C-alpha positions in Angstrom: 17.3 -19.0 -17.8 15.8 -15.6 -18.0 18.3 -14.6 -21.0 17.4 -17.5 -22.9 13.5 -16.5 -22.2 14.3 -12.9 -23.1 13.2 -13.3 -26.7 9.4 -15.0 -25.6 8.6 -12.1 -22.9 9.6 -9.2 -21.5 8.4 -9.1 -18.4 9.0 -11.0 -15.1 6.1 -11.3 -12.0 8.0 -11.5 -8.7 5.9 -13.4 -6.3 4.9 -16.5 -4.1 5.4 -16.6 0.0 6.6 -12.9 0.3 9.7 -11.5 -2.1 10.8 -9.5 0.0 12.1 -11.8 2.3 14.9 -12.3 0.3 18.0 -10.3 0.6 19.3 -10.5 -2.7 16.0 -9.7 -4.3 17.7 -6.4 -5.5 20.4 -8.2 -6.4 18.3 -10.7 -8.9 15.7 -7.5 -10.1 18.7 -5.5 -11.1 20.1 -7.8 -13.2 16.7 -9.0 -14.9 16.3 -5.1 -15.7 19.3 -5.2 -16.9 18.7 -8.0 -19.3 15.6 -6.3 -20.5 13.0 -7.3 -18.1 9.8 -5.0 -16.9 8.9 -6.2 -13.5 6.0 -6.6 -11.6 6.1 -7.4 -7.7 3.5 -9.0 -5.6 3.7 -8.5 -1.8 1.7 -8.5 1.2 3.5 -5.4 2.5 5.0 -6.5 5.5 7.9 -5.0 4.8 8.0 -1.7 4.2 11.2 -0.6 4.6 12.9 -3.1 1.8 9.8 -2.4 -0.4 11.0 1.4 0.1 14.5 0.7 -1.3 13.5 -1.3 -3.9 11.4 1.6 -5.3 13.7 4.2 -4.7 16.5 2.4 -6.4 14.2 1.9 -10.2 13.8 -1.9 -9.7 9.5 -2.3 -10.3 7.3 -0.9 -12.7 4.6 -2.4 -10.8 3.4 -3.2 -7.0 0.5 -5.5 -6.7 0.3 -5.1 -2.7 -2.1 -7.3 -0.7 -4.8 -5.4 1.7 -5.5 -8.9 3.6 -8.5 -6.8 6.4 -9.0 -4.1 8.8 -6.1 -3.3 10.6 -7.6 -4.7 13.9 -8.1 -8.3 12.0 -4.6 -8.6 10.7 -3.3 -10.6 13.9 -6.3 -12.5 13.6 -5.2 -13.7 9.8 -1.4 -13.1 10.0 -0.6 -14.0 13.9 1.5 -10.4 13.7 0.4 -7.6 15.7 2.9 -5.3 13.5 1.6 -6.4 10.5 -1.1 -3.8 9.7 1.8 -0.8 10.5 4.0 -2.1 7.8 1.4 -3.0 5.2 0.0 1.1 5.7 3.5 2.3 5.4 4.3 0.2 2.3 1.2 1.4 0.9 2.0 5.2 1.5 5.3 4.1 0.1 4.0 2.8 -3.1 1.3 5.6 -3.1 4.3 8.3 -2.9 6.9 6.6 -5.1 5.3 6.9 -9.0 5.8 3.3 -9.7 2.2 2.2 -11.1 0.3 0.1 -8.6 -2.6 -1.7 -7.4 -4.3 -2.8 -4.2 -6.0 -6.0 -3.9 -8.2 -7.6 -1.5 -9.2 -11.5 -1.4 -12.6 -11.2 -0.4 -14.1 -13.7 2.1 -17.6 -12.9 3.0 -16.9 -14.1 6.7 -14.0 -11.9 7.0 -15.2 -8.9 4.8 -18.4 -6.4 5.4 -19.1 -3.3 3.7 -18.7 -1.7 6.9 -14.8 -3.1 6.7 -14.6 -3.1 3.3 -15.4 1.4 3.8 -12.8 1.1 7.0 -10.0 -0.5 4.7 -10.4 2.3 2.0 -10.4 5.1 4.9 -7.3 3.2 6.7 -5.8 3.1 3.3 -6.6 6.7 1.9 -7.4 5.5 -1.0 -5.5 5.1 -4.3 -5.4 4.7 -8.0 -6.5 0.4 -8.5 -8.4 -1.6 -6.0 -9.3 -5.1 -7.5 -11.7 -7.7 -5.5 -10.1 -10.9 -6.0 -13.0 -13.3 -4.8 -12.0 -16.0 -2.2 -12.2 -19.9 -3.5 -11.9 -22.5 -1.3 -10.7 -26.2 -1.7 -6.5 -25.3 -1.4 -6.6 -23.6 1.9 -3.1 -24.3 3.7 -5.7 -24.0 7.0 -8.3 -26.8 6.4 -11.3 -25.5 7.8 -11.3 -22.6 5.3 -12.0 -25.4 2.6 -15.2 -25.6 4.4 -16.3 -22.0 3.9 -18.6 -20.3 1.0 -17.4 -18.0 -1.7 -18.9 -14.4 -1.3 -22.2 -14.2 -3.6 -22.5 -12.0 -6.3 -24.7 -9.6 -4.3 -21.4 -9.5 -1.5 -18.8 -8.5 -4.2 -21.0 -5.9 -5.4 -21.9 -4.2 -2.4 -18.0 -4.4 -1.2 -17.4 -2.8 -5.1 -19.6 0.0 -4.6 -18.3 0.9 -1.1 -14.8 1.1 -2.7 -15.5 2.7 -5.5 -15.3 6.1 -3.9 -11.8 5.7 -2.3 -10.0 4.4 -5.6 -10.0 5.3 -9.6 -10.5 2.4 -10.6 -12.5 -0.7 -8.7 -12.8 -4.0 -9.9 -13.8 -7.6 -9.4 -11.6 -10.3 -10.4 
């Protein structure tokens, strides 16, 4: 399928769920690269060793890494005590790799204040790009989140201003 579509596309985004849970991902990415595709990897950062392997083997051209919360809130969101530590390791590996990247945070105003945004930026140590994505209720797996409100423009702008000193580029998507 990828060979047939190569004349229509020059890049491939590997996303959905968590791609680094699939142990055969390096083989797939190698085949895609051999055909000539550029590869973007969307990841939650939960598997830093595997991500480091993909980066060191030159199988990824761009990484989009989710920063979900301040470290102490990760267990609330992910039900994992080690996830925040793994995300920090993934962020460090990505920044050191030389591969282009972005960090992104989905903003649910009940979860992210300017103080928490500053804490995330300090925890990660800043970087190249940060995109703030507005939470939009409606089709959440956890139904109680469908009753939450979207963050206001003022809330998004306050977070954007908080993050600017830590990143070369900060934008709202």
